[in-house]
gemmi code that builds the backbone of each chain (N, CA, C; Angstrom):
import gemmi

chains = {
    "A": [
        ("GLY", (8.944, -14.922, -5.362), (8.328, -15.230, -4.086), (7.518, -14.072, -3.555)),
        ("ALA", (6.914, -14.258, -2.369), (6.129, -13.251, -1.670), (4.961, -12.756, -2.496)),
        ("VAL", (4.138, -13.672, -2.941), (2.969, -13.323, -3.744), (1.729, -13.372, -2.875)),
        ("VAL", (0.913, -12.332, -3.008), (-0.350, -12.242, -2.288), (-1.476, -12.151, -3.320)),
        ("SER", (-2.478, -12.968, -3.144), (-3.609, -12.940, -4.069), (-4.866, -12.481, -3.344)),
        ("GLN", (-5.801, -11.966, -4.092), (-7.105, -11.580, -3.557), (-8.182, -12.136, -4.471)),
        ("HIS", (-9.276, -12.517, -3.831), (-10.408, -13.022, -4.602), (-11.710, -12.589, -3.955)),
        ("PRO", (-12.640, -12.054, -4.704), (-12.561, -11.833, -6.158), (-11.802, -10.547, -6.485)),
        ("SER", (-11.521, -10.337, -7.734), (-10.854, -9.101, -8.141), (-11.868, -7.969, -8.250)),
        ("TRP", (-13.107, -8.331, -8.533), (-14.161, -7.327, -8.528), (-15.478, -8.011, -8.195)),
        ("VAL", (-16.356, -7.274, -7.556), (-17.648, -7.825, -7.174), (-18.685, -6.707, -7.173)),
        ("ILE", (-19.863, -7.055, -7.672), (-21.004, -6.151, -7.643), (-22.095, -6.827, -6.833)),
        ("CYS", (-22.656, -6.105, -5.885), (-23.693, -6.716, -5.061), (-24.813, -5.705, -4.814)),
        ("LYS", (-25.916, -6.230, -4.349), (-27.053, -5.380, -4.030), (-26.935, -4.847, -2.609)),
        ("SER", (-27.511, -3.706, -2.394), (-27.495, -3.112, -1.061), (-28.165, -4.046, -0.063)),
        ("GLY", (-27.529, -4.205, 1.091), (-28.075, -5.062, 2.130), (-27.482, -6.451, 2.175)),
        ("THR", (-26.763, -6.831, 1.134), (-26.139, -8.150, 1.125), (-24.740, -8.075, 1.727)),
        ("SER", (-24.170, -9.245, 2.011), (-22.815, -9.313, 2.561), (-21.858, -9.847, 1.508)),
        ("VAL", (-20.659, -9.371, 1.560), (-19.642, -9.764, 0.585), (-18.372, -10.176, 1.315)),
        ("LYS", (-17.803, -11.301, 0.891), (-16.565, -11.772, 1.499), (-15.421, -11.649, 0.503)),
        ("ILE", (-14.319, -11.100, 0.986), (-13.112, -10.957, 0.166), (-12.005, -11.770, 0.810)),
        ("GLU", (-11.334, -12.573, 0.003), (-10.251, -13.411, 0.519), (-8.888, -12.844, 0.160)),
        ("CYS", (-7.973, -12.989, 1.076), (-6.585, -12.583, 0.869), (-5.697, -13.753, 1.234)),
        ("ARG", (-4.878, -14.196, 0.291), (-4.018, -15.353, 0.523), (-2.557, -15.044, 0.238)),
        ("SER", (-1.693, -15.510, 1.126), (-0.262, -15.481, 0.833), (0.066, -16.827, 0.199)),
        ("LEU", (0.561, -16.782, -1.034), (0.678, -18.006, -1.826), (1.947, -18.797, -1.557)),
        ("ASP", (3.022, -18.137, -1.217), (4.286, -18.855, -1.090), (5.025, -18.526, 0.198)),
        ("PHE", (4.301, -18.010, 1.167), (4.905, -17.764, 2.466), (3.810, -17.738, 3.514)),
        ("GLN", (4.228, -17.860, 4.754), (3.278, -17.811, 5.856), (3.271, -16.409, 6.449)),
        ("ALA", (2.103, -15.834, 6.472), (1.973, -14.442, 6.907), (1.482, -14.389, 8.346)),
        ("THR", (2.326, -13.895, 9.214), (1.912, -13.779, 10.606), (0.933, -12.635, 10.787)),
        ("THR", (1.047, -11.644, 9.942), (0.169, -10.479, 10.036), (-0.344, -10.104, 8.655)),
        ("MET", (-1.619, -9.785, 8.596), (-2.201, -9.277, 7.353), (-2.904, -7.960, 7.647)),
        ("PHE", (-2.927, -7.117, 6.644), (-3.528, -5.808, 6.781), (-4.613, -5.634, 5.724)),
        ("TRP", (-5.631, -4.884, 6.099), (-6.679, -4.536, 5.137), (-6.729, -3.022, 4.996)),
        ("TYR", (-6.718, -2.597, 3.730), (-6.764, -1.186, 3.405), (-7.988, -0.905, 2.549)),
        ("ARG", (-8.391, 0.348, 2.610), (-9.449, 0.817, 1.734), (-8.900, 2.020, 0.974)),
        ("GLN", (-9.234, 2.101, -0.300), (-8.721, 3.198, -1.106), (-9.853, 3.806, -1.910)),
        ("PHE", (-10.072, 5.093, -1.699), (-11.051, 5.824, -2.484), (-10.364, 6.360, -3.734)),
        ("PRO", (-11.151, 6.666, -4.772), (-10.546, 7.116, -6.029), (-9.585, 8.278, -5.838)),
        ("LYS", (-8.429, 8.142, -6.422), (-7.397, 9.180, -6.427), (-6.952, 9.568, -5.012)),
        ("GLN", (-7.024, 8.628, -4.100), (-6.563, 8.883, -2.736), (-5.595, 7.798, -2.298)),
        ("SER", (-4.993, 8.047, -1.149), (-4.034, 7.090, -0.619), (-4.752, 5.923, 0.042)),
        ("LEU", (-3.983, 4.987, 0.516), (-4.552, 3.833, 1.194), (-4.864, 4.183, 2.638)),
        ("MET", (-6.027, 3.759, 3.087), (-6.414, 3.974, 4.476), (-6.432, 2.616, 5.178)),
        ("LEU", (-5.600, 2.478, 6.200), (-5.562, 1.221, 6.939), (-6.869, 1.041, 7.695)),
        ("MET", (-7.498, -0.117, 7.487), (-8.732, -0.425, 8.190), (-8.456, -1.249, 9.446)),
        ("ALA", (-7.636, -2.278, 9.281), (-7.417, -3.179, 10.405), (-6.170, -4.016, 10.170)),
        ("THR", (-5.664, -4.511, 11.289), (-4.509, -5.410, 11.294), (-4.958, -6.727, 11.887)),
        ("SER", (-4.646, -7.815, 11.209), (-5.057, -9.107, 11.754), (-3.864, -10.027, 11.911)),
        ("ASN", (-3.802, -10.673, 13.041), (-2.781, -11.673, 13.319), (-3.435, -13.039, 13.386)),
        ("GLU", (-2.756, -14.017, 12.851), (-3.305, -15.357, 12.783), (-3.724, -15.852, 14.160)),
        ("GLY", (-4.968, -16.283, 14.240), (-5.472, -16.878, 15.464), (-5.944, -15.903, 16.515)),
        ("SER", (-5.905, -14.622, 16.232), (-6.380, -13.657, 17.219), (-7.312, -12.647, 16.555)),
        ("LYS", (-7.967, -11.865, 17.406), (-8.915, -10.886, 16.870), (-8.183, -9.758, 16.159)),
        ("ALA", (-8.841, -9.215, 15.163), (-8.243, -8.111, 14.414), (-8.262, -6.837, 15.247)),
        ("THR", (-7.294, -5.995, 14.970), (-7.230, -4.679, 15.598), (-7.683, -3.654, 14.570)),
        ("TYR", (-8.752, -2.954, 14.878), (-9.324, -2.010, 13.936), (-8.813, -0.597, 14.196)),
        ("GLU", (-8.676, 0.145, 13.130), (-8.283, 1.550, 13.248), (-9.493, 2.372, 13.710)),
        ("GLN", (-9.174, 3.494, 14.283), (-10.227, 4.359, 14.788), (-11.170, 4.757, 13.657)),
        ("GLY", (-12.447, 4.649, 13.937), (-13.447, 5.045, 12.952), (-13.920, 3.910, 12.061)),
        ("VAL", (-13.292, 2.765, 12.138), (-13.710, 1.615, 11.328), (-14.651, 0.749, 12.150)),
        ("GLU", (-15.819, 0.474, 11.592), (-16.827, -0.296, 12.332), (-16.491, -1.788, 12.331)),
        ("LYS", (-16.283, -2.325, 13.508), (-15.926, -3.736, 13.628), (-17.038, -4.649, 13.141)),
        ("ASP", (-18.274, -4.263, 13.429), (-19.396, -5.120, 13.063), (-19.733, -5.016, 11.592)),
        ("LYS", (-19.229, -3.989, 10.976), (-19.483, -3.774, 9.563), (-18.461, -4.519, 8.712)),
        ("PHE", (-17.250, -4.466, 9.157), (-16.137, -5.085, 8.430), (-15.534, -6.188, 9.293)),
        ("LEU", (-16.007, -7.399, 9.056), (-15.571, -8.546, 9.847), (-14.313, -9.146, 9.233)),
        ("ILE", (-13.301, -9.296, 10.059), (-12.029, -9.839, 9.591), (-11.725, -11.121, 10.337)),
        ("ASN", (-11.359, -12.139, 9.565), (-10.987, -13.430, 10.125), (-9.646, -13.843, 9.553)),
        ("HIS", (-8.743, -14.247, 10.421), (-7.396, -14.669, 9.994), (-7.172, -16.072, 10.544)),
        ("ALA", (-7.829, -17.029, 9.901), (-7.899, -18.375, 10.447), (-6.620, -19.179, 10.274)),
        ("SER", (-5.819, -18.820, 9.296), (-4.593, -19.585, 9.074), (-3.477, -18.618, 8.690)),
        ("LEU", (-2.272, -19.138, 8.579), (-1.123, -18.300, 8.255), (-1.083, -17.897, 6.785)),
        ("THR", (-2.031, -18.388, 6.012), (-2.042, -18.036, 4.593), (-3.357, -17.426, 4.132)),
        ("LEU", (-4.305, -17.251, 5.033), (-5.617, -16.773, 4.602), (-6.216, -15.803, 5.607)),
        ("SER", (-6.647, -14.665, 5.099), (-7.436, -13.723, 5.886), (-8.631, -13.335, 5.039)),
        ("THR", (-9.780, -13.145, 5.689), (-10.966, -12.743, 4.953), (-11.549, -11.469, 5.544)),
        ("LEU", (-12.094, -10.652, 4.658), (-12.807, -9.436, 5.036), (-14.231, -9.588, 4.548)),
        ("THR", (-15.172, -9.513, 5.469), (-16.585, -9.588, 5.098), (-17.225, -8.234, 5.344)),
        ("VAL", (-17.767, -7.671, 4.287), (-18.504, -6.416, 4.401), (-19.961, -6.807, 4.611)),
        ("THR", (-20.458, -6.559, 5.794), (-21.810, -6.990, 6.129), (-22.822, -5.897, 5.801)),
        ("SER", (-23.991, -6.336, 5.338), (-25.067, -5.405, 4.999), (-24.506, -4.204, 4.225)),
        ("ALA", (-23.935, -4.520, 3.093), (-23.239, -3.487, 2.321), (-24.198, -2.423, 1.803)),
        ("HIS", (-23.700, -1.208, 1.752), (-24.447, -0.078, 1.217), (-23.588, 0.631, 0.174)),
        ("PRO", (-24.191, 1.450, -0.663), (-23.413, 2.106, -1.722), (-22.175, 2.843, -1.222)),
        ("GLU", (-22.220, 3.375, -0.015), (-21.049, 4.095, 0.502), (-19.880, 3.165, 0.840)),
        ("ASP", (-20.144, 1.862, 0.847), (-19.067, 0.896, 1.069), (-18.322, 0.576, -0.215)),
        ("SER", (-18.848, 1.057, -1.323), (-18.173, 0.844, -2.609), (-16.782, 1.459, -2.551)),
        ("SER", (-15.799, 0.648, -2.904), (-14.422, 1.121, -2.789), (-13.485, 0.057, -3.352)),
        ("PHE", (-12.212, 0.356, -3.299), (-11.162, -0.588, -3.682), (-10.527, -1.072, -2.393)),
        ("TYR", (-10.583, -2.370, -2.158), (-10.050, -2.941, -0.937), (-8.765, -3.715, -1.263)),
        ("ILE", (-7.714, -3.397, -0.519), (-6.410, -4.024, -0.754), (-5.916, -4.676, 0.528)),
        ("CYS", (-5.409, -5.875, 0.409), (-4.806, -6.525, 1.567), (-3.291, -6.588, 1.381)),
        ("SER", (-2.611, -6.748, 2.482), (-1.171, -6.979, 2.419), (-0.803, -7.980, 3.501)),
        ("ALA", (0.344, -8.574, 3.339), (0.791, -9.583, 4.290), (2.254, -9.353, 4.623)),
        ("THR", (2.608, -9.694, 5.851), (3.979, -9.497, 6.276), (4.421, -10.662, 7.142)),
        ("VAL", (5.711, -10.832, 7.207), (6.287, -11.872, 8.034), (7.166, -11.217, 9.074)),
        ("THR", (6.913, -11.499, 10.309), (7.712, -10.909, 11.385), (9.168, -11.298, 11.223)),
        ("GLY", (10.026, -10.320, 11.306), (11.458, -10.588, 11.234), (12.079, -10.180, 9.927)),
        ("THR", (11.274, -9.915, 8.926), (11.820, -9.478, 7.642), (11.587, -7.984, 7.501)),
        ("TYR", (12.121, -7.237, 8.441), (11.962, -5.786, 8.517), (10.551, -5.328, 8.181)),
        ("ASN", (9.603, -6.232, 8.440), (8.191, -5.884, 8.323), (7.765, -5.397, 6.948)),
        ("GLU", (8.436, -5.838, 5.908), (8.001, -5.455, 4.574), (6.640, -6.051, 4.297)),
        ("GLN", (5.788, -5.256, 3.718), (4.447, -5.716, 3.381), (4.373, -6.044, 1.897)),
        ("PHE", (3.731, -7.155, 1.611), (3.507, -7.586, 0.235), (2.017, -7.431, -0.056)),
        ("PHE", (1.712, -6.719, -1.121), (0.342, -6.322, -1.383), (-0.357, -7.227, -2.383)),
        ("GLY", (-1.647, -7.411, -2.127), (-2.482, -8.099, -3.089), (-2.896, -7.159, -4.202)),
        ("PRO", (-3.533, -7.683, -5.243), (-3.916, -6.871, -6.396), (-5.161, -6.030, -6.173)),
        ("GLY", (-5.850, -6.223, -5.062), (-7.019, -5.407, -4.767), (-8.323, -6.025, -5.237)),
        ("THR", (-9.404, -5.597, -4.607), (-10.768, -6.025, -4.958), (-11.639, -4.784, -5.100)),
        ("ARG", (-12.249, -4.652, -6.249), (-13.153, -3.523, -6.494), (-14.564, -3.941, -6.090)),
        ("LEU", (-15.120, -3.299, -5.086), (-16.477, -3.585, -4.620), (-17.404, -2.460, -5.055)),
        ("THR", (-18.477, -2.846, -5.732), (-19.514, -1.897, -6.119), (-20.830, -2.363, -5.533)),
        ("VAL", (-21.446, -1.512, -4.725), (-22.722, -1.843, -4.109), (-23.815, -1.019, -4.776)),
        ("LEU", (-24.791, -1.725, -5.327), (-25.852, -1.022, -6.067), (-27.005, -0.625, -5.155)),
    ],
    "B": [
        ("ALA", (4.809, 8.928, 16.377), (4.011, 8.800, 15.157), (4.813, 9.314, 13.958)),
        ("GLN", (4.454, 8.804, 12.812), (5.149, 9.204, 11.592), (4.165, 9.909, 10.646)),
        ("SER", (4.699, 10.739, 9.795), (3.894, 11.336, 8.724), (4.752, 11.427, 7.479)),
        ("VAL", (4.097, 11.334, 6.343), (4.796, 11.379, 5.060), (4.113, 12.414, 4.180)),
        ("THR", (4.910, 13.268, 3.599), (4.380, 14.331, 2.750), (4.877, 14.183, 1.320)),
        ("GLN", (3.947, 14.096, 0.423), (4.276, 14.130, -1.004), (3.636, 15.410, -1.543)),
        ("LEU", (4.459, 16.406, -1.720), (3.948, 17.731, -2.031), (3.286, 17.821, -3.400)),
        ("ASP", (3.748, 17.006, -4.338), (3.228, 17.085, -5.699), (2.147, 16.035, -5.900)),
        ("SER", (0.916, 16.483, -6.085), (-0.149, 15.514, -6.312), (-0.113, 14.989, -7.752)),
        ("GLN", (0.352, 15.831, -8.662), (0.464, 15.415, -10.062), (1.764, 15.939, -10.646)),
        ("VAL", (2.402, 15.116, -11.441), (3.625, 15.539, -12.121), (3.507, 15.127, -13.591)),
        ("PRO", (3.307, 16.099, -14.465), (3.315, 15.799, -15.896), (4.734, 15.915, -16.437)),
        ("VAL", (5.092, 15.020, -17.320), (6.452, 15.039, -17.888), (6.408, 14.411, -19.274)),
        ("PHE", (7.273, 14.879, -20.141), (7.343, 14.312, -21.471), (8.188, 13.041, -21.469)),
        ("GLU", (7.844, 12.168, -22.380), (8.602, 10.917, -22.497), (10.080, 11.210, -22.757)),
        ("GLU", (10.922, 10.404, -22.131), (12.380, 10.472, -22.199), (12.967, 11.613, -21.377)),
        ("ALA", (12.148, 12.402, -20.734), (12.648, 13.438, -19.828), (12.899, 12.850, -18.459)),
        ("PRO", (13.756, 13.502, -17.670), (13.971, 13.033, -16.287), (12.818, 13.472, -15.396)),
        ("VAL", (12.675, 12.772, -14.273), (11.615, 13.127, -13.340), (12.093, 12.914, -11.907)),
        ("GLU", (11.573, 13.729, -11.025), (11.813, 13.560, -9.588), (10.490, 13.697, -8.865)),
        ("LEU", (10.174, 12.713, -8.060), (8.981, 12.755, -7.220), (9.450, 12.938, -5.788)),
        ("ARG", (8.921, 13.955, -5.137), (9.439, 14.322, -3.826), (8.696, 13.640, -2.686)),
        ("CYS", (9.462, 13.301, -1.665), (8.896, 12.684, -0.468), (9.662, 13.198, 0.739)),
        ("ASN", (8.956, 13.731, 1.692), (9.541, 14.118, 2.974), (8.782, 13.413, 4.083)),
        ("TYR", (9.477, 13.102, 5.148), (8.820, 12.406, 6.238), (9.159, 13.081, 7.562)),
        ("SER", (8.342, 12.769, 8.537), (8.573, 13.249, 9.898), (8.425, 12.058, 10.828)),
        ("SER", (9.413, 11.891, 11.710), (9.348, 10.785, 12.646), (10.273, 11.046, 13.813)),
        ("SER", (9.842, 10.644, 15.005), (10.671, 10.802, 16.192), (11.633, 9.623, 16.361)),
        ("VAL", (11.445, 8.583, 15.530), (12.321, 7.412, 15.574), (12.837, 7.134, 14.168)),
        ("SER", (13.835, 6.287, 14.101), (14.366, 5.974, 12.776), (13.380, 5.100, 12.017)),
        ("VAL", (13.396, 5.230, 10.717), (12.417, 4.528, 9.881), (13.084, 3.858, 8.696)),
        ("TYR", (12.395, 2.851, 8.173), (12.692, 2.315, 6.867), (11.801, 3.064, 5.882)),
        ("LEU", (12.280, 3.201, 4.640), (11.518, 3.973, 3.662), (11.269, 3.158, 2.406)),
        ("PHE", (10.123, 3.384, 1.822), (9.691, 2.613, 0.655), (9.054, 3.537, -0.394)),
        ("TRP", (9.181, 3.127, -1.636), (8.398, 3.693, -2.713), (7.632, 2.554, -3.378)),
        ("TYR", (6.325, 2.802, -3.561), (5.461, 1.843, -4.238), (4.869, 2.500, -5.483)),
        ("VAL", (4.551, 1.667, -6.470), (3.858, 2.142, -7.662), (2.532, 1.403, -7.760)),
        ("GLN", (1.513, 2.136, -8.185), (0.194, 1.529, -8.362), (-0.334, 1.886, -9.749)),
        ("TYR", (-0.553, 0.872, -10.552), (-1.182, 1.063, -11.848), (-2.694, 0.996, -11.658)),
        ("PRO", (-3.466, 1.565, -12.570), (-4.928, 1.619, -12.394), (-5.541, 0.271, -12.064)),
        ("ASN", (-6.376, 0.286, -11.047), (-7.122, -0.909, -10.623), (-6.219, -2.075, -10.232)),
        ("GLN", (-5.059, -1.762, -9.735), (-4.145, -2.802, -9.272), (-3.657, -2.491, -7.870)),
        ("GLY", (-3.039, -3.488, -7.251), (-2.444, -3.282, -5.935), (-1.129, -2.542, -6.051)),
        ("LEU", (-0.409, -2.511, -4.956), (0.863, -1.788, -4.919), (2.026, -2.714, -5.212)),
        ("GLN", (2.962, -2.195, -5.969), (4.180, -2.939, -6.280), (5.367, -2.177, -5.712)),
        ("LEU", (6.239, -2.879, -5.025), (7.403, -2.231, -4.428), (8.399, -1.834, -5.508)),
        ("LEU", (8.760, -0.555, -5.524), (9.772, -0.054, -6.454), (11.165, -0.199, -5.854)),
        ("LEU", (11.294, 0.258, -4.626), (12.581, 0.196, -3.944), (12.372, 0.476, -2.469)),
        ("LYS", (13.424, 0.190, -1.706), (13.354, 0.406, -0.263), (14.721, 0.802, 0.264)),
        ("TYR", (14.702, 1.574, 1.332), (15.924, 1.900, 2.047), (15.829, 1.305, 3.449)),
        ("LEU", (16.780, 0.444, 3.759), (16.827, -0.168, 5.092), (18.037, 0.343, 5.857)),
        ("SER", (19.179, 0.343, 5.215), (20.417, 0.817, 5.825), (21.489, 0.859, 4.746)),
        ("GLY", (22.664, 1.350, 5.106), (23.774, 1.325, 4.168), (23.774, 2.513, 3.237)),
        ("SER", (24.138, 2.276, 2.003), (24.240, 3.341, 1.009), (22.931, 4.109, 0.896)),
        ("THR", (23.056, 5.424, 0.881), (21.840, 6.240, 0.860), (21.209, 6.303, -0.533)),
        ("LEU", (21.945, 5.888, -1.543), (21.392, 5.836, -2.896), (20.899, 4.421, -3.156)),
        ("VAL", (19.627, 4.311, -3.405), (19.008, 3.003, -3.569), (18.489, 2.868, -4.997)),
        ("LYS", (18.807, 1.760, -5.598), (18.308, 1.500, -6.953), (17.183, 0.481, -6.898)),
        ("GLY", (16.161, 0.729, -7.703), (15.025, -0.168, -7.704), (14.728, -0.719, -9.086)),
        ("ILE", (13.507, -1.162, -9.240), (13.118, -1.742, -10.518), (12.739, -0.652, -11.510)),
        ("ASN", (12.679, -1.040, -12.766), (12.231, -0.134, -13.841), (13.082, 1.127, -13.969)),
        ("GLY", (14.326, 1.078, -13.546), (15.231, 2.204, -13.709), (15.084, 3.317, -12.685)),
        ("PHE", (14.283, 3.116, -11.671), (14.106, 4.136, -10.640), (15.190, 4.043, -9.580)),
        ("GLU", (15.473, 5.179, -8.967), (16.374, 5.224, -7.838), (15.891, 6.300, -6.876)),
        ("ALA", (16.341, 6.199, -5.642), (15.957, 7.188, -4.632), (17.134, 7.418, -3.714)),
        ("GLU", (17.186, 8.599, -3.158), (18.272, 8.934, -2.248), (17.716, 9.338, -0.901)),
        ("PHE", (18.201, 8.673, 0.124), (17.802, 8.970, 1.493), (18.681, 10.086, 2.014)),
        ("ASN", (18.047, 11.161, 2.488), (18.773, 12.277, 3.075), (18.250, 12.461, 4.491)),
        ("LYS", (19.034, 11.995, 5.447), (18.572, 12.003, 6.829), (18.424, 13.426, 7.368)),
        ("SER", (19.349, 14.292, 7.020), (19.311, 15.660, 7.563), (18.091, 16.424, 7.043)),
        ("GLN", (17.700, 16.123, 5.813), (16.534, 16.791, 5.245), (15.275, 15.935, 5.345)),
        ("THR", (15.404, 14.807, 5.962), (14.291, 13.839, 6.106), (13.549, 13.680, 4.788)),
        ("SER", (14.308, 13.387, 3.757), (13.709, 13.234, 2.430), (14.100, 11.899, 1.820)),
        ("PHE", (13.305, 11.480, 0.860), (13.556, 10.222, 0.142), (12.953, 10.400, -1.249)),
        ("HIS", (13.562, 11.255, -2.036), (13.039, 11.594, -3.358), (13.313, 10.495, -4.377)),
        ("LEU", (12.348, 10.278, -5.225), (12.431, 9.233, -6.255), (12.798, 9.878, -7.583)),
        ("ARG", (13.704, 9.241, -8.324), (14.149, 9.820, -9.584), (14.228, 8.753, -10.673)),
        ("LYS", (14.069, 9.235, -11.897), (14.325, 8.391, -13.055), (14.880, 9.289, -14.150)),
        ("PRO", (16.001, 8.918, -14.754), (16.648, 9.798, -15.731), (15.884, 9.949, -17.043)),
        ("SER", (15.076, 8.950, -17.386), (14.369, 9.002, -18.662), (13.085, 8.175, -18.541)),
        ("VAL", (11.959, 8.843, -18.547), (10.704, 8.119, -18.302), (10.090, 7.616, -19.604)),
        ("HIS", (9.245, 6.598, -19.446), (8.506, 6.038, -20.566), (7.020, 6.180, -20.321)),
        ("ILE", (6.266, 6.065, -21.382), (4.804, 6.129, -21.263), (4.312, 5.132, -20.225)),
        ("SER", (4.932, 3.985, -20.169), (4.502, 2.923, -19.263), (4.733, 3.265, -17.787)),
        ("ASP", (5.452, 4.338, -17.513), (5.671, 4.765, -16.121), (4.491, 5.566, -15.583)),
        ("THR", (3.539, 5.876, -16.428), (2.346, 6.589, -15.972), (1.633, 5.747, -14.931)),
        ("ALA", (1.523, 6.287, -13.720), (0.958, 5.533, -12.595), (0.919, 6.447, -11.379)),
        ("GLU", (0.410, 5.885, -10.282), (0.411, 6.587, -9.002), (1.584, 6.052, -8.190)),
        ("TYR", (2.298, 6.962, -7.543), (3.475, 6.576, -6.767), (3.282, 6.988, -5.315)),
        ("PHE", (3.530, 6.042, -4.421), (3.358, 6.290, -2.995), (4.677, 6.101, -2.264)),
        ("CYS", (4.980, 7.069, -1.413), (6.105, 6.961, -0.500), (5.562, 6.481, 0.847)),
        ("ALA", (6.318, 5.651, 1.547), (5.834, 5.120, 2.819), (7.005, 4.872, 3.763)),
        ("VAL", (6.722, 4.904, 5.060), (7.743, 4.638, 6.073), (7.195, 3.676, 7.110)),
        ("ILE", (8.116, 3.029, 7.795), (7.755, 2.139, 8.903), (8.878, 2.217, 9.924)),
        ("PRO", (8.554, 2.235, 11.213), (9.613, 2.350, 12.226), (10.554, 1.156, 12.193)),
        ("THR", (11.827, 1.395, 12.427), (12.789, 0.311, 12.419), (12.746, -0.512, 13.691)),
        ("GLY", (12.302, 0.098, 14.751), (12.401, -0.562, 16.045), (11.211, -1.406, 16.436)),
        ("GLY", (10.370, -1.708, 15.513), (9.195, -2.505, 15.841), (7.940, -1.821, 15.348)),
        ("GLY", (6.826, -2.529, 15.486), (5.607, -2.011, 14.882), (5.608, -2.373, 13.421)),
        ("ASN", (4.459, -2.508, 12.860), (4.408, -2.963, 11.478), (3.427, -2.190, 10.627)),
        ("LYS", (3.056, -1.014, 11.052), (2.108, -0.235, 10.263), (2.857, 0.714, 9.341)),
        ("LEU", (2.543, 0.592, 8.066), (3.087, 1.519, 7.088), (2.341, 2.842, 7.169)),
        ("THR", (3.076, 3.924, 7.085), (2.471, 5.237, 6.958), (2.719, 5.722, 5.537)),
        ("PHE", (1.641, 5.971, 4.819), (1.740, 6.352, 3.416), (1.629, 7.855, 3.227)),
        ("GLY", (2.262, 8.329, 2.170), (1.986, 9.666, 1.700), (0.705, 9.653, 0.893)),
        ("THR", (0.303, 10.810, 0.426), (-0.963, 10.930, -0.295), (-0.850, 10.541, -1.763)),
        ("GLY", (0.363, 10.287, -2.210), (0.531, 9.818, -3.571), (0.822, 10.929, -4.566)),
        ("THR", (1.543, 10.575, -5.615), (1.840, 11.484, -6.726), (1.474, 10.787, -8.026)),
        ("GLN", (0.633, 11.430, -8.795), (0.251, 10.884, -10.099), (1.276, 11.340, -11.126)),
        ("LEU", (2.014, 10.388, -11.656), (2.980, 10.694, -12.717), (2.301, 10.440, -14.053)),
        ("LYS", (2.252, 11.484, -14.863), (1.640, 11.355, -16.178), (2.698, 11.645, -17.233)),
        ("VAL", (3.037, 10.634, -17.990), (4.054, 10.775, -19.028), (3.355, 10.997, -20.357)),
        ("GLU", (3.761, 12.073, -21.027), (3.124, 12.455, -22.284), (4.112, 12.347, -23.439)),
        ("LEU", (3.576, 12.144, -24.615), (4.425, 12.045, -25.803), (4.913, 13.424, -26.235)),
    ],
}
model = gemmi.Model(1)
for chain_id, residues in chains.items():
    chain = gemmi.Chain(chain_id)
    for i, (resn, *xyz) in enumerate(residues, 1):
        res = gemmi.Residue()
        res.name, res.seqid = resn, gemmi.SeqId(i, " ")
        for name, pos in zip(("N", "CA", "C"), xyz):
            atom = gemmi.Atom()
            atom.name, atom.element = name, gemmi.Element(name[0])
            atom.pos, atom.b_iso = gemmi.Position(*pos), 0.0
            res.add_atom(atom)
        chain.add_residue(res)
    model.add_chain(chain)
structure = gemmi.Structure()
structure.add_model(model)
structure.setup_entities()
């Protein structure tokens, strides 16, 4: 149980285009989902926290208009990188949690974004 | 606020040797503690967690960790490593009393050599 999927697993896009990444909890309902960014050989940096049906809470320094997060249902959250540029190239990981289960986070396999 | 320190950025070890990956944390409140493993180009997989009870926690793949409250440590150990254990290991904490943000350490690259 507690499986989280991400789609796509990797994506290459041209500079200036937008890219959408999906995060799904496959066998549970996630009240909260998190989006992380990871640079090579570094730790995970929390970008934002999203709760189903409400606006995402972004961490300091993360551009809300650049990284659009939608958590429309208890099993799906999306991250859209708008007008992507090469500096947005990174590994993006989502996680999902259920309130009441000591807040354990279940992680997706990640999405490798390369912006040319 | 919480912080997690993983002093060793890289740990080389020979196959079948024991290994210890160190983790220390700082927090003004009590925390739950976790160890995650990340293989190249993959997400994080939970190795083990400490919530309460026995301070010695056993996880998957033969790993174990011991919670030491007085030293605010949660070191990860394995008595005999395999090549397949080569990966990045992250220690993380989350407050017990609410809030849901994980605080991660900077990670330790375990490299197992023949």
